[in-house]
py3Dmol code that shows the C-alpha trace and the ligand (Angstrom):
import py3Dmol

protein = """\
ATOM      1  CA  UNK A   1     103.429 111.747  93.644  1.00  0.00           C
ATOM      2  CA  UNK A   2     100.077 112.553  92.088  1.00  0.00           C
ATOM      3  CA  UNK A   3      97.339 111.359  94.408  1.00  0.00           C
ATOM      4  CA  UNK A   4      93.889 110.488  93.084  1.00  0.00           C
ATOM      5  CA  UNK A   5      91.190 109.508  95.569  1.00  0.00           C
ATOM      6  CA  UNK A   6      88.363 107.648  93.864  1.00  0.00           C
ATOM      7  CA  UNK A   7      84.914 106.439  94.907  1.00  0.00           C
ATOM      8  CA  UNK A   8      85.639 102.760  94.497  1.00  0.00           C
ATOM      9  CA  UNK A   9      87.651 100.095  92.705  1.00  0.00           C
ATOM     10  CA  UNK A  10      85.515 100.404  89.569  1.00  0.00           C
ATOM     11  CA  UNK A  11      86.270 104.113  89.251  1.00  0.00           C
ATOM     12  CA  UNK A  12      89.924 103.471  90.058  1.00  0.00           C
ATOM     13  CA  UNK A  13      90.094 101.045  87.130  1.00  0.00           C
ATOM     14  CA  UNK A  14      88.603 103.673  84.829  1.00  0.00           C
ATOM     15  CA  UNK A  15      91.068 106.366  85.951  1.00  0.00           C
ATOM     16  CA  UNK A  16      94.029 104.029  85.537  1.00  0.00           C
ATOM     17  CA  UNK A  17      92.744 103.013  82.117  1.00  0.00           C
ATOM     18  CA  UNK A  18      92.558 106.678  81.028  1.00  0.00           C
ATOM     19  CA  UNK A  19      96.181 107.182  82.068  1.00  0.00           C
ATOM     20  CA  UNK A  20      97.230 104.094  80.113  1.00  0.00           C
ATOM     21  CA  UNK A  21      95.353 105.332  77.073  1.00  0.00           C
ATOM     22  CA  UNK A  22      97.108 108.701  77.284  1.00  0.00           C
ATOM     23  CA  UNK A  23     100.488 107.000  77.636  1.00  0.00           C
ATOM     24  CA  UNK A  24      99.807 104.803  74.593  1.00  0.00           C
ATOM     25  CA  UNK A  25      98.689 107.869  72.610  1.00  0.00           C
ATOM     26  CA  UNK A  26     102.034 109.433  73.539  1.00  0.00           C
ATOM     27  CA  UNK A  27     103.953 106.408  72.236  1.00  0.00           C
ATOM     28  CA  UNK A  28     104.193 103.932  75.133  1.00  0.00           C
ATOM     29  CA  UNK A  29     104.965 100.453  73.782  1.00  0.00           C
ATOM     30  CA  UNK A  30     105.937  98.454  76.868  1.00  0.00           C
ATOM     31  CA  UNK A  31     103.573  97.940  79.798  1.00  0.00           C
ATOM     32  CA  UNK A  32     104.709  96.483  83.106  1.00  0.00           C
ATOM     33  CA  UNK A  33     101.764  94.529  84.521  1.00  0.00           C
ATOM     34  CA  UNK A  34     100.730  93.388  87.994  1.00  0.00           C
ATOM     35  CA  UNK A  35      98.454  90.684  89.352  1.00  0.00           C
ATOM     36  CA  UNK A  36      96.259  90.437  92.447  1.00  0.00           C
ATOM     37  CA  UNK A  37      92.715  91.644  93.024  1.00  0.00           C
ATOM     38  CA  UNK A  38      93.654  95.333  92.731  1.00  0.00           C
ATOM     39  CA  UNK A  39      94.168  95.623  88.947  1.00  0.00           C
ATOM     40  CA  UNK A  40      91.085  93.516  88.062  1.00  0.00           C
ATOM     41  CA  UNK A  41      88.911  96.532  87.243  1.00  0.00           C
ATOM     42  CA  UNK A  42      91.662  98.101  85.165  1.00  0.00           C
ATOM     43  CA  UNK A  43      92.005  94.896  83.142  1.00  0.00           C
ATOM     44  CA  UNK A  44      88.234  94.819  82.678  1.00  0.00           C
ATOM     45  CA  UNK A  45      88.416  98.323  81.167  1.00  0.00           C
ATOM     46  CA  UNK A  46      91.289  97.220  78.931  1.00  0.00           C
ATOM     47  CA  UNK A  47      89.447  94.049  77.836  1.00  0.00           C
ATOM     48  CA  UNK A  48      86.303  95.949  76.985  1.00  0.00           C
ATOM     49  CA  UNK A  49      88.072  98.830  75.272  1.00  0.00           C
ATOM     50  CA  UNK A  50      88.733  99.490  71.614  1.00  0.00           C
ATOM     51  CA  UNK A  51      92.459  99.489  72.292  1.00  0.00           C
ATOM     52  CA  UNK A  52      94.654  97.085  70.408  1.00  0.00           C
ATOM     53  CA  UNK A  53      97.814  95.876  72.153  1.00  0.00           C
ATOM     54  CA  UNK A  54      99.029  93.619  69.372  1.00  0.00           C
ATOM     55  CA  UNK A  55     102.049  95.795  68.636  1.00  0.00           C
ATOM     56  CA  UNK A  56     102.887  96.233  72.327  1.00  0.00           C
ATOM     57  CA  UNK A  57     104.940  94.294  74.866  1.00  0.00           C
ATOM     58  CA  UNK A  58     103.820  93.327  78.369  1.00  0.00           C
ATOM     59  CA  UNK A  59     106.160  92.336  81.173  1.00  0.00           C
ATOM     60  CA  UNK A  60     104.736  90.992  84.405  1.00  0.00           C
ATOM     61  CA  UNK A  61     106.201  91.672  87.803  1.00  0.00           C
ATOM     62  CA  UNK A  62     106.287  88.223  89.290  1.00  0.00           C
ATOM     63  CA  UNK A  63     105.330  84.546  89.450  1.00  0.00           C
ATOM     64  CA  UNK A  64     105.206  81.927  92.182  1.00  0.00           C
ATOM     65  CA  UNK A  65     108.128  79.520  92.249  1.00  0.00           C
ATOM     66  CA  UNK A  66     106.941  75.954  91.679  1.00  0.00           C
ATOM     67  CA  UNK A  67     103.685  76.727  89.865  1.00  0.00           C
ATOM     68  CA  UNK A  68     103.403  75.694  86.230  1.00  0.00           C
ATOM     69  CA  UNK A  69     101.963  78.201  83.775  1.00  0.00           C
ATOM     70  CA  UNK A  70      98.707  76.248  83.628  1.00  0.00           C
ATOM     71  CA  UNK A  71      98.254  76.036  87.421  1.00  0.00           C
ATOM     72  CA  UNK A  72      94.936  77.716  88.300  1.00  0.00           C
ATOM     73  CA  UNK A  73      96.644  80.117  90.734  1.00  0.00           C
ATOM     74  CA  UNK A  74      99.668  80.938  88.611  1.00  0.00           C
ATOM     75  CA  UNK A  75     100.057  84.504  87.444  1.00  0.00           C
ATOM     76  CA  UNK A  76     100.214  83.153  83.881  1.00  0.00           C
ATOM     77  CA  UNK A  77      96.654  81.884  84.351  1.00  0.00           C
ATOM     78  CA  UNK A  78      95.593  85.157  85.983  1.00  0.00           C
ATOM     79  CA  UNK A  79      96.883  87.227  83.062  1.00  0.00           C
ATOM     80  CA  UNK A  80      95.284  84.945  80.484  1.00  0.00           C
ATOM     81  CA  UNK A  81      91.929  85.117  82.204  1.00  0.00           C
ATOM     82  CA  UNK A  82      91.962  88.811  83.032  1.00  0.00           C
ATOM     83  CA  UNK A  83      93.586  90.302  79.970  1.00  0.00           C
ATOM     84  CA  UNK A  84      95.685  88.580  77.375  1.00  0.00           C
ATOM     85  CA  UNK A  85      93.217  85.988  76.051  1.00  0.00           C
ATOM     86  CA  UNK A  86      90.881  88.845  75.138  1.00  0.00           C
ATOM     87  CA  UNK A  87      93.598  91.358  74.247  1.00  0.00           C
ATOM     88  CA  UNK A  88      96.821  89.725  73.163  1.00  0.00           C
ATOM     89  CA  UNK A  89     100.095  91.632  73.143  1.00  0.00           C
ATOM     90  CA  UNK A  90     102.822  91.111  70.555  1.00  0.00           C
ATOM     91  CA  UNK A  91     104.846  89.507  73.336  1.00  0.00           C
ATOM     92  CA  UNK A  92     103.899  88.803  76.942  1.00  0.00           C
ATOM     93  CA  UNK A  93     106.607  88.000  79.446  1.00  0.00           C
ATOM     94  CA  UNK A  94     105.989  86.401  82.844  1.00  0.00           C
ATOM     95  CA  UNK A  95     108.650  84.594  84.886  1.00  0.00           C
ATOM     96  CA  UNK A  96     108.542  80.806  84.496  1.00  0.00           C
ATOM     97  CA  UNK A  97     107.699  79.423  87.922  1.00  0.00           C
ATOM     98  CA  UNK A  98     109.301  76.113  86.994  1.00  0.00           C
ATOM     99  CA  UNK A  99     112.402  77.680  85.467  1.00  0.00           C
ATOM    100  CA  UNK A 100     115.925  77.093  86.733  1.00  0.00           C
ATOM    101  CA  UNK A 101     116.496  79.901  89.232  1.00  0.00           C
ATOM    102  CA  UNK A 102     119.739  81.309  87.891  1.00  0.00           C
ATOM    103  CA  UNK A 103     118.806  81.001  84.217  1.00  0.00           C
ATOM    104  CA  UNK A 104     115.375  82.500  84.789  1.00  0.00           C
ATOM    105  CA  UNK A 105     116.785  85.519  86.629  1.00  0.00           C
ATOM    106  CA  UNK A 106     119.233  86.167  83.784  1.00  0.00           C
ATOM    107  CA  UNK A 107     116.548  85.725  81.155  1.00  0.00           C
ATOM    108  CA  UNK A 108     114.177  88.120  82.888  1.00  0.00           C
ATOM    109  CA  UNK A 109     116.769  90.826  83.459  1.00  0.00           C
ATOM    110  CA  UNK A 110     117.685  90.634  79.771  1.00  0.00           C
ATOM    111  CA  UNK A 111     114.035  91.052  78.786  1.00  0.00           C
ATOM    112  CA  UNK A 112     113.686  94.151  80.965  1.00  0.00           C
ATOM    113  CA  UNK A 113     116.877  95.548  79.462  1.00  0.00           C
ATOM    114  CA  UNK A 114     115.707  94.843  75.928  1.00  0.00           C
ATOM    115  CA  UNK A 115     112.245  96.335  76.479  1.00  0.00           C
ATOM    116  CA  UNK A 116     112.504  99.296  78.864  1.00  0.00           C
ATOM    117  CA  UNK A 117     109.163  99.701  80.621  1.00  0.00           C
ATOM    118  CA  UNK A 118     107.191 102.793  79.647  1.00  0.00           C
ATOM    119  CA  UNK A 119     104.389 102.381  82.155  1.00  0.00           C
ATOM    120  CA  UNK A 120     104.396 100.112  85.200  1.00  0.00           C
ATOM    121  CA  UNK A 121     101.160  99.096  86.945  1.00  0.00           C
ATOM    122  CA  UNK A 122     101.480  98.278  90.648  1.00  0.00           C
ATOM    123  CA  UNK A 123      99.369  97.119  93.547  1.00  0.00           C
ATOM    124  CA  UNK A 124     100.712  97.173  97.091  1.00  0.00           C
ATOM    125  CA  UNK A 125     100.872  94.509  99.795  1.00  0.00           C
ATOM    126  CA  UNK A 126      99.542  95.141 103.300  1.00  0.00           C
ATOM    127  CA  UNK A 127     103.217  95.270 104.330  1.00  0.00           C
ATOM    128  CA  UNK A 128     103.937  97.775 101.497  1.00  0.00           C
ATOM    129  CA  UNK A 129     105.578  95.241  99.206  1.00  0.00           C
ATOM    130  CA  UNK A 130     105.587  95.974  95.473  1.00  0.00           C
ATOM    131  CA  UNK A 131     105.799  93.071  93.068  1.00  0.00           C
ATOM    132  CA  UNK A 132     106.974  90.462  95.566  1.00  0.00           C
ATOM    133  CA  UNK A 133     109.697  92.714  96.977  1.00  0.00           C
ATOM    134  CA  UNK A 134     109.142  92.221 100.680  1.00  0.00           C
ATOM    135  CA  UNK A 135     110.302  94.622 103.434  1.00  0.00           C
ATOM    136  CA  UNK A 136     114.088  94.573 103.688  1.00  0.00           C
ATOM    137  CA  UNK A 137     114.718  93.922  99.984  1.00  0.00           C
ATOM    138  CA  UNK A 138     117.483  96.144  98.639  1.00  0.00           C
ATOM    139  CA  UNK A 139     116.354  99.050  96.481  1.00  0.00           C
ATOM    140  CA  UNK A 140     119.179  98.027  94.127  1.00  0.00           C
ATOM    141  CA  UNK A 141     117.857  94.517  93.587  1.00  0.00           C
ATOM    142  CA  UNK A 142     116.998  93.296  90.060  1.00  0.00           C
ATOM    143  CA  UNK A 143     115.065  90.086  89.307  1.00  0.00           C
ATOM    144  CA  UNK A 144     115.514  87.528  92.066  1.00  0.00           C
ATOM    145  CA  UNK A 145     113.767  84.829  94.065  1.00  0.00           C
ATOM    146  CA  UNK A 146     112.080  86.264  97.117  1.00  0.00           C
ATOM    147  CA  UNK A 147     111.053  84.339 100.214  1.00  0.00           C
ATOM    148  CA  UNK A 148     107.501  85.425 100.987  1.00  0.00           C
ATOM    149  CA  UNK A 149     106.742  86.786 104.439  1.00  0.00           C
ATOM    150  CA  UNK A 150     104.072  85.228 106.632  1.00  0.00           C
ATOM    151  CA  UNK A 151     101.954  88.395 106.124  1.00  0.00           C
ATOM    152  CA  UNK A 152     101.993  87.863 102.356  1.00  0.00           C
ATOM    153  CA  UNK A 153     101.282  84.138 102.643  1.00  0.00           C
ATOM    154  CA  UNK A 154      98.390  84.961 104.973  1.00  0.00           C
ATOM    155  CA  UNK A 155      97.027  87.619 102.579  1.00  0.00           C
ATOM    156  CA  UNK A 156      97.302  85.356  99.526  1.00  0.00           C
ATOM    157  CA  UNK A 157      95.961  82.151 101.058  1.00  0.00           C
ATOM    158  CA  UNK A 158      92.441  83.157 100.017  1.00  0.00           C
ATOM    159  CA  UNK A 159      93.299  82.055  96.493  1.00  0.00           C
ATOM    160  CA  UNK A 160      94.450  78.586  97.553  1.00  0.00           C
ATOM    161  CA  UNK A 161      92.716  75.638  99.197  1.00  0.00           C
ATOM    162  CA  UNK A 162      94.786  76.057 102.337  1.00  0.00           C
ATOM    163  CA  UNK A 163      97.720  78.067 103.643  1.00  0.00           C
ATOM    164  CA  UNK A 164      99.900  75.002 103.063  1.00  0.00           C
ATOM    165  CA  UNK A 165      99.311  75.282  99.325  1.00  0.00           C
ATOM    166  CA  UNK A 166     100.596  78.864  99.060  1.00  0.00           C
ATOM    167  CA  UNK A 167     104.071  78.844  97.491  1.00  0.00           C
ATOM    168  CA  UNK A 168     106.752  80.149  99.859  1.00  0.00           C
ATOM    169  CA  UNK A 169     108.950  81.711  97.162  1.00  0.00           C
ATOM    170  CA  UNK A 170     108.379  83.815  94.082  1.00  0.00           C
ATOM    171  CA  UNK A 171     110.355  85.211  91.179  1.00  0.00           C
ATOM    172  CA  UNK A 172     110.045  88.980  91.316  1.00  0.00           C
ATOM    173  CA  UNK A 173     111.210  91.863  89.235  1.00  0.00           C
ATOM    174  CA  UNK A 174     113.437  93.922  91.515  1.00  0.00           C
ATOM    175  CA  UNK A 175     112.820  97.408  92.831  1.00  0.00           C
ATOM    176  CA  UNK A 176     115.616  98.815  90.669  1.00  0.00           C
ATOM    177  CA  UNK A 177     113.785  97.626  87.549  1.00  0.00           C
ATOM    178  CA  UNK A 178     110.399  98.819  88.795  1.00  0.00           C
ATOM    179  CA  UNK A 179     111.616 102.366  89.349  1.00  0.00           C
ATOM    180  CA  UNK A 180     113.348 102.415  85.988  1.00  0.00           C
ATOM    181  CA  UNK A 181     109.884 102.566  84.379  1.00  0.00           C
ATOM    182  CA  UNK A 182     109.180 106.008  82.912  1.00  0.00           C
ATOM    183  CA  UNK A 183     105.747 106.192  84.506  1.00  0.00           C
ATOM    184  CA  UNK A 184     104.164 104.289  87.388  1.00  0.00           C
ATOM    185  CA  UNK A 185     100.534 103.852  88.435  1.00  0.00           C
ATOM    186  CA  UNK A 186      99.983 102.310  91.862  1.00  0.00           C
ATOM    187  CA  UNK A 187      96.454 101.381  92.919  1.00  0.00           C
ATOM    188  CA  UNK A 188      95.202 100.402  96.370  1.00  0.00           C
ATOM    189  CA  UNK A 189      91.705  99.771  97.702  1.00  0.00           C
ATOM    190  CA  UNK A 190      90.341  98.968 101.149  1.00  0.00           C
ATOM    191  CA  UNK A 191      91.177  99.725 104.726  1.00  0.00           C
ATOM    192  CA  UNK A 192      93.713  96.917 105.021  1.00  0.00           C
ATOM    193  CA  UNK A 193      95.955  98.898 102.657  1.00  0.00           C
ATOM    194  CA  UNK A 194      95.606 102.226 104.553  1.00  0.00           C
ATOM    195  CA  UNK A 195      98.713 101.895 106.721  1.00  0.00           C
ATOM    196  CA  UNK A 196     100.906 100.752 103.813  1.00  0.00           C
ATOM    197  CA  UNK A 197      99.625 103.667 101.716  1.00  0.00           C
ATOM    198  CA  UNK A 198     100.340 106.126 104.518  1.00  0.00           C
ATOM    199  CA  UNK A 199     103.874 104.786 105.008  1.00  0.00           C
ATOM    200  CA  UNK A 200     104.486 104.872 101.263  1.00  0.00           C
ATOM    201  CA  UNK A 201     103.447 108.526 100.950  1.00  0.00           C
ATOM    202  CA  UNK A 202     104.310 110.082 104.316  1.00  0.00           C
ATOM    203  CA  UNK A 203     106.868 107.757 105.859  1.00  0.00           C
ATOM    204  CA  UNK A 204     110.612 107.848 105.451  1.00  0.00           C
ATOM    205  CA  UNK A 205     112.193 106.262 102.398  1.00  0.00           C
ATOM    206  CA  UNK A 206     113.401 102.943 103.714  1.00  0.00           C
ATOM    207  CA  UNK A 207     113.872  99.393 102.461  1.00  0.00           C
ATOM    208  CA  UNK A 208     111.580  98.344 105.316  1.00  0.00           C
ATOM    209  CA  UNK A 209     108.754  99.994 103.323  1.00  0.00           C
ATOM    210  CA  UNK A 210     109.457  98.894  99.741  1.00  0.00           C
ATOM    211  CA  UNK A 211     106.819 101.197  98.186  1.00  0.00           C
ATOM    212  CA  UNK A 212     108.421 104.260  99.846  1.00  0.00           C
ATOM    213  CA  UNK A 213     110.994 104.235  97.007  1.00  0.00           C
ATOM    214  CA  UNK A 214     108.245 105.684  94.820  1.00  0.00           C
ATOM    215  CA  UNK A 215     108.739 109.037  96.590  1.00  0.00           C
ATOM    216  CA  UNK A 216     111.959 109.331  94.578  1.00  0.00           C
ATOM    217  CA  UNK A 217     110.286 108.775  91.173  1.00  0.00           C
ATOM    218  CA  UNK A 218     109.148 111.787  89.168  1.00  0.00           C
ATOM    219  CA  UNK A 219     106.064 110.313  87.466  1.00  0.00           C
ATOM    220  CA  UNK A 220     103.949 108.289  89.874  1.00  0.00           C
ATOM    221  CA  UNK A 221     100.166 108.372  90.160  1.00  0.00           C
ATOM    222  CA  UNK A 222      98.636 106.758  93.230  1.00  0.00           C
ATOM    223  CA  UNK A 223      94.969 105.815  92.777  1.00  0.00           C
ATOM    224  CA  UNK A 224      93.216 104.875  96.023  1.00  0.00           C
ATOM    225  CA  UNK A 225      89.723 104.709  97.444  1.00  0.00           C
ATOM    226  CA  UNK A 226      88.676 106.520 100.620  1.00  0.00           C
ATOM    227  CA  UNK A 227      89.264 103.501 102.825  1.00  0.00           C
ATOM    228  CA  UNK A 228      92.869 103.175 101.609  1.00  0.00           C
ATOM    229  CA  UNK A 229      93.271 106.950 102.122  1.00  0.00           C
ATOM    230  CA  UNK A 230      91.877 106.846 105.654  1.00  0.00           C
ATOM    231  CA  UNK A 231      95.243 107.028 107.418  1.00  0.00           C
ATOM    232  CA  UNK A 232      96.769 109.809 105.333  1.00  0.00           C
TER     233      UNK A 232
END
"""
ligand_1 = """\
16
GLP
C 100.537 90.158 95.672
C 101.321 90.560 94.391
C 101.454 92.052 94.296
C 100.142 92.679 94.659
C 99.851 92.486 96.127
C 98.463 92.916 96.559
O 101.196 89.309 96.531
N 102.603 89.964 94.245
O 101.866 92.401 92.967
O 100.175 94.072 94.420
O 100.161 91.191 96.559
O 97.496 92.001 96.151
P 95.971 92.379 96.056
O 95.852 93.327 94.905
O 95.263 91.082 95.788
O 95.592 93.013 97.332
"""
view = py3Dmol.view(width=600, height=400)
view.addModel(protein, "pdb")
view.setStyle({"model": 0}, {"cartoon": {"style": "trace"}})
view.addModel(ligand_1, "xyz")
view.setStyle({"model": 1}, {"stick": {}})
view.zoomTo()
view.show()
């Protein structure tokens, strides 16, 4: 893993953006995208850049089950607001939170097969989840519906009016698909991510620490600030 320790989230966004630019210059056509507060500065760089994504494909990691695309907290809304309204892709794929479970899983796996991901952007949960793959999820899992842990519900309740409103399930791209990406950039900021980052980099490779699978990938860049690096 290439480790990059940056001053803050703004600099992290710039570094990640430079890597994306390089990948696109080298022919990358399919970006795997993440949501959450972590990639916000990266998307700002992308929005404000000269880059044109209109001949590229984007595939998002996940979506809450039960939220319609136009729900204010859906990941569809997040992506529109943070990136794709300003910088549209040729095609943008995000799981349909209202879709029939079995059909949606099939559809999403077919999309990932049709458009192999060149570069996957990731954040990390405080429990080291990637996408919505919670601890214990098989490394061989493809797209599926994941039951969110109480730690994730707790961490994400800040976006909702109350904890009760936080969906309990999400569609998530599986770990097998995530690691099939040719290149991966994982970003993490803040002290609350420090233990997950340490386990990901220095811990054993175990399904209890979903992000630890990245130790087996040959092109991963981890961009973190000093607080997230504080337990390394
Ligand atoms: C969310 C998302 C993840 C994200 C993580 C961290 O639940 N499903 O893709 O990386 O949790 O979120 P944040 O960046 O807001 O800390």
